N, C-alpha and C positions, 0 to 999 in steps of 0.2 A: 562429495569427494573434495578434499581440500586442495586448493591450488597453490598453497604455500610450501608444500613438500617438494623437495628436489628428488626427482626420480633417477637416482644414480646407481641403484643396485642392479647388477647384471644377473643373468640366469645362473651362472656358476656360483656367484656369491649367495644367491637365495638358497640354492641347494645345500651349500656348505653351512649356512646359518641353521637350516633345519637339521642337518646331520650333526653339526657341532653341538646343538642344543639337546639332542637326544642321546648321542653316544658320549658318555662321560665317565666320571670316576666309578659309577656303579658297575660298569662292565669290567674295568681294569682291576678293581679291588673288591667289589661286592658280589661277583658272580658266585663265589663259593657258598654264600649264604643261601641263595635260592637252590643251588644244587644240593645242599645239605637237607633241604625240606623234602625233595622229591627224587633226587638222584638223576640218572640219565634222562628221565622223562621230562626234565626241564626243557629239553629240545622241543618237545611237543607243545609245551606251554608257550614258548617264544613264537612258534609257528601259529598257534591258535590266536594268540594276542595280535600277531602280525596281520592275520586275516581281518580281524575287526578294525584294526588301524587302517588297513587298506580301504575299506568301505567308508570309514569316517573321513579319511583324507580325500577320497573321491568326491564325497558330498561337499566337503569344505571347498574343494577345488571348483566345483560347479558354481557355488555361491560367490566365491572370490572372482571367478571369471566374469560373472554378471555384474558384481559390485566390487571393483578393486579398491576397497577403502581400508585405511590403516586400522580402523576399529575392528575389522574382521568379525570373528564369531561373537564378540560382545555386541557389536552393532546389529548383527543378524538376529541375535536373541531379543534385542530391544525392538527391532522393527517388525519381526515376524511372530514373536510370542507375546512379550509384555515388557514395558520399561523396567519392571522389577527384575525380570529375568536377565535383562541386559546389565543392570547394576550388579546383581549377584555374580554374573559371569566375569565382568571386568574386575570387581573387587577381589574375588577369589583368585583370579589369575595374578593380580598384583601381589597379593599376600603370598602366593606360592613362590613367585620369583624373588621376592624380598627375602623370604626364609632360605630358599635354596642359595641365592647369591651370598647372603651373609655367612651361611654355613661353609660354603666353599672358599670364601675369602679367609675365614678362620683356618680352614684346612690347609691353605697354602703355607701358612706359617709352620704348621706341623710337618708338612712334607719337606720344607727347607731345612729342618733340623737333621735330615738325613746327611747333609753336608756340613751344617754348622749347628751342632748340638746345643750350644749356649745362646743361640739367637732368640731373643724374645719374640713370641709369635705375633705380637701386635704390630711390629715394625713392617714385615712384609705385607700384612693386611692393609695397612695404611697406604703403602706403595701401590698395591694392586688397585685399591679404590681410586687413587689419584690417576693412575694410568688409564683405567677403564673410563673414568669421567672425561678425561681429555680426549680419548678416542671417540666417545659419543658426541662431545661438543664440537669437535673439529668438523666432521662432515659424515654423512651416511656412507659416502663412497669409501672413506678411510676405515670406518667401522666394518663395512662389508669385506674390505681387503684383508684386514687383520683377522676377521673371523674365518675367511677362506684359508689363510695360511696356517693358523692355529689348528683348525679342524683337519687340515691336510696332514699335520704331524701325527695325530692319533689314528687317522684312517690308514696312513702308510704303515704305522706300527701294527695295526690289526691285520693288514694284508700280509705283512712279513711273518707275523705269528701263525697265520693260517698256512702259508707256504711251508714254514718250518715244521708245523704240526703234521702236514701231509707227508713230509719227508720222514718223520718219526714213525708214523702209522704204517706206511706202505713200503718204505725202503730201509728202515732201521737206522736212520740218521741220528747220531748221538746215542745210539743204543747197541753199539757193538755190531752193527749190521743186521740185527734181528728186528724185523718189523713188529711193531706192537700189535697191529691188527685191530679188529673191531670188538673184540670180546669184552672189553670193559663196559660196553653199552648194555650188556645183559648179565654180566657176572656180578658178584658181590651183592646179591639180593634181588636181582632182576631189574627190569626197566623201570617199573613203578616201585621203588624201594620202600616207600612209606605209604603205599596204597593211594587211593584217590583223595583221601583227606589231605595228605602231604602235597599232592599235586595241586589241589585247589588253593591251598595256602600259598604255595609258590606262585601260582597264577596271578594272584592279587599283586604280588611284588613285581612280577614280570610286566604287568600292565603299567604299573607306575614307572618302570624303566623306560617306557616309550614316551614319557612326557618330554616335550620339546619339539616334537615333529610338527605340532600345530603352529609353530612360529612362521611357517611359510605364509600363513594367512595374514599375519601382522605386517609382513614385508610388502604386501600388495600396494600400499599407498606410496611406497618409495622405490618402486621397481620400474625400470624402463620397459615399455611395452608389456604391461602386466598380463594382458590376455595371453600373449605368447609365452612369456617367461614363467608365469605361474603354472601354466599348463605343463610346460616342460619339466618344471621342478616337481610338481605333484606326481607326474607319471614316472619320474626317475627315483625320487628319494625313498619311497616306500620299499621298493625292491632292493635298493642299496642298503637300507637299514636292516632288512631281513637277512641279506647276505652277510653283513658284518656281524650282526648279533648271532644269528643261527650258525654261521660259519665258525665264529670264535668259540661259541659254547660247544659245538660239535667237537672241535679239536680238544678242548679242555676235558670233556667227559670221556673221550676216546683214549687220549694219551694217558690219563691218570685215573685210577679207581676213584669213584666219587667219594668214598668214605675216607680217603687220604688227603683230600684237597684242603681240609681245614688246617692241616699241619704244614702246608706248603707256602702259606702267605699268599702272594699274588700268583695265580696260575700263569700269567704272562711271563713273569720273572722266571718261574720254574721251567717253562717251555723254552725260552731263549737260552737259559743256562744249560739245559739238556743238550742243545745242539752246539755248545761251545762258546756262547757269547758270555764271557766271564763278567762283563760289566753290565749285565742285564738289569740288575737292581737299580743302578744309577740311571740307565736309559729310561726304564719304566717310570721311575720317580719324576724325571724331567717331563715325560709325556703326560703323567697325571696332573702335574702343575699346569701345563698348557691346557689340559682338558677342563 
């Protein structure tokens, strides 16, 4: 375990790093693609994937508790399987985040065109890279604090969307006082709209959407009192991710017929607009940029 790392990350920051790394653009803009594969049964896909993630994270938590090293799962693969396994784990993880990071940096320029249509996409990309580099170079405490507040923005948005959705479903909020009810879960072709084939196709995408939760392990080398804070983060973050993912998807497939979602754009925008938030598109666009 390195003695050169400053252990400045707190439990709340560690949890938000994991939540922020997992809950991202895919939920805000990409949910309709998995729903198109399997319809309302996508709920079951998120729950099933969540069960596997829970056991994986519990296992990772046990390892990190014993060896709170910043190398995390790559070091564990190296020490307990083979150095080749450690190399493949580390290199594939780096490749994954380089690709994801670059794609999202490019996406920022696209989203900013919502307000400035003539803005060249490379300008905001450069700005984002510089800002993120400075945040990482400054201190791990600053990075953790920035991650905490940026993650809080999208989590608050999801919670508000869930509350608004329940208002639509059970009280008819924004629907003339007529509750939408739960019938969209089994109408329009049933719960498994494309059979088990569509369900398993969607399941593979759903598993990928949980990528990022493993970042808890990477934070171990820079966390205050890692045995206590990592344990607390592991026990809390999986349930929170399930609530946010499953809760948000439940609202989406219940409020709207699954086969109409492709025409709505972002289901989040549509849900907020339905309850009278006329600037919903601008709000969600801002949230997606922070995501």
